[in-house]
N, C-alpha and C positions, 0 to 999 in steps of 0.2 A: 656302220657305210661299211659294205665290204670292198673296200677299195683297200690299195697297197702302195702306188706310186703314183704323184703327183708333181707335176712344172708347176710355177706361179713366174710370169715375164714381173718386171717392176716391181720386182719382193725387196727393194729394198726400203721402202716408210710407204705410206697410208694406206688405201686399202688394198698393193700385192701383200703389204707383211698382213692384214691382218687377215685377209684369208690364208695367204702360208701359215697363220698359227693356228687359226677356227682349224684345217683338216688337219692340221697334226694334232690337235684337247682330239681329231675324229678317229686317230689312231692312223694316220696317213705318214711316209715317209715324205721327206719334202726337199727336192732340189728347186732353190731359190735363184732368181737371173738376175741381173739387171747389169747396170753399165758398169754404178760402182760398187770395186767389191770389198772397197769396209765397208759397205751398209749392208753386203749379204750376209758378210762377215759374223755382225752380227745377232741379224737376223736368225741363222743356223742355229749360233751355238743357242739361242732364246727352246727355239725348235728341241735340238740335244735336250735343255733342262728341261724336256716336255717327254722326255723319255722315249723320244722316233729321231732318227737316221736322219741327215739332214747333210746335201751335199750342193753346195757354194757354186755357181760359175760364173763367171762374168762374159756378158753376149748384149752383145748389140743389135737385138731382135731385127732390122735394119739388113745385117748385114750375113747373107746364105750363110758361109762358112764359118762365122756364131755358133750360126743356129742351127748346120749338120754337127759343131760339135759339142750342145749340147745337149744335143738327141742321143750322139754317142757313147756319152757320156754314160749320160742317163740312162742309157741301155745296157750298157756295159758297165753298171754301177749294181741294179739293183733287177735289170730282166725282162723287166715290164717297164710300161705307160699308162696308166688306167688313168689320169688324169689330164691335163692341159689346162693352163686358166692364160686366157692372153688380155692381161692386163695392161701388158705397158705403153705408156701411152705418155704423149705431153699437147702443149700447148699454147697456140699464141695469138689473142687475139686485138684484134686489130680493120678496117674496115680494109675494103677491098683495093681499096688506092691509094694507099697505106700500107699494106701487108707487106712483109719484102718478100723476094721470092725464094732465098734458102730457108724461109723461115716456115710459109708454104710447102716445100719441097719435103723440109724436113720431117712436117708434121706429117705429109701422107708415106712418109719411110718406112715410120715409125709406127704406126695406127695401125695401116694398112697394111702394104707389105709385110710388118713385120705379122702382123695376122700372118696372113698368106701362107708365110716363110714355116716360120711354128706349126699350122697344120697343118702345110703337105708334107711334111718330116714326119710327125706322131702318125701320120695317117696309116703305113704301110704295115708299122708297127699291131694299134687297136682292130686293123682286120684279120690282123694274125688273128690274135685270140681271141678277135667277134666280141668286143666287150670296147667298153673308152667311154669317154666322157668329157669335150669342150666347151667349154665357159669362159665368152666372149665378154668383158668387161666397156660396152659401149657406155651410150650416154641419152640421156635425155633432149642435146644438142641432135640428139639424133633424129629426130624428130620432128621437133620447134626451133622454128626462123632466130635470130635476134641479131641485131645490131653486132660486129665487130666480130662476129665471131663465123662467118661464108667459111672460113678454111676450115677450121677446127670442125665444123657441125659437116662440113661436108665430108671425111672420113668415116665420123662417126654416122653417116649415110648411108657408106657405103659398108658397113663392118658389119651393116646390121643384115643390106642386102646381099652381101658375101656367105652369114648363118641362113639364111630363110633356104638358100641355093644348097647348102655345104648340106645341113635339114636333111633339103629329099634324098641326096645323095647317099649319106652314110649310114642310113638310120637303119638298112636292109641288112648293116653290120653290127645290129647291136649295140652300135656309140649312138649317143642322145648331143647334140648340139643345144645349149641355156645364154640365151643372151642376156643382161643384168644392162640396165638400163636408169643410171642415177641419174637422177635432178641435180640439186645442191649440198654436195657432204661436205662439213668440215673437216678439210683436211689444207694444207697450203698448196694442193695444187692452184690455185687464184686466191691466194694468202689476200687480196685487194679488195674481194668481196663482200668479205665479213667484217669489215674493219668496222665496228662501233651498234655491231646489232647483234640482237640475242640469235645465241646459235645454242636455246636449251634445246628446241623443237626442230633440231635440224641434225638428220643422219650422221651418224658418226660410221668411219673407216669400218667397226667394230658390225655397224647394222650392218654392214654394205655382205661383210663376211654371216653373217648370218646366215643372211639370205641364199647364199651361193651354199651355207654344206643345207639348209631345206629342203631347198630346188634338188638337191642329188642324193636326198634322203628321199626322191619320190620313188613309188615303187618303182622296179623295173621297166613295166611294161607300159610306163606313165612317162611321158615327159609334157617341163613344161617350155615351150621354147622363149618366150619373152616374159620379162619382169620391167615394170616401172619403177621407179622407187624417186616417189618428191616430199618434201616436207612437211611435216602438215601447220608447221608458221604459213602465214597467207602471203608475211612479208618477204617470203621469199622468192 
């Protein structure tokens, strides 16, 4: 890939960490962002062991000042931004009747407001350089209804709608918008769902990372807008 600088949010563990490492292996220098500094410091060291540069910046993507600092420090260090991966996300699963308002608000603030803030902040740089990649990690929950998922699913439906509109606005600037919609993934995001189950035919974080890399490797005149990812195990 002819990319140089990637920002990955929620990069301290799980899918975000896997994406950051996969992009580093493709020759990218990586800015890893998360609310937990110790997590991204570890990931940054792993990236540097791969021979790439890395910058670990503590960032709550729901806070505008944090996001602006993330983008400013990235540009100050590397002088360009080629890839933004909007991966930071949280989920609380409960019926509408039982879902706390504070948990509902936190999901919207992180999953959707964070995506908006990060995207808005990088667009001037990508437009100026007339190229860029914006990767959104949504979910099959953004397409399918299920009990206990109203709050989380609503944020992912919103992310997909946001990304579709964004794509139409920015493709004229040679900016591609790619949305990945994983279903079940063998991570600790929702660990109780995997207890006692066979995870051998369930996607791993590294599988999602490979899909991101493969989508980015498409010829520049091609854009894969949305990719759904499911287990081959029918019991998931």
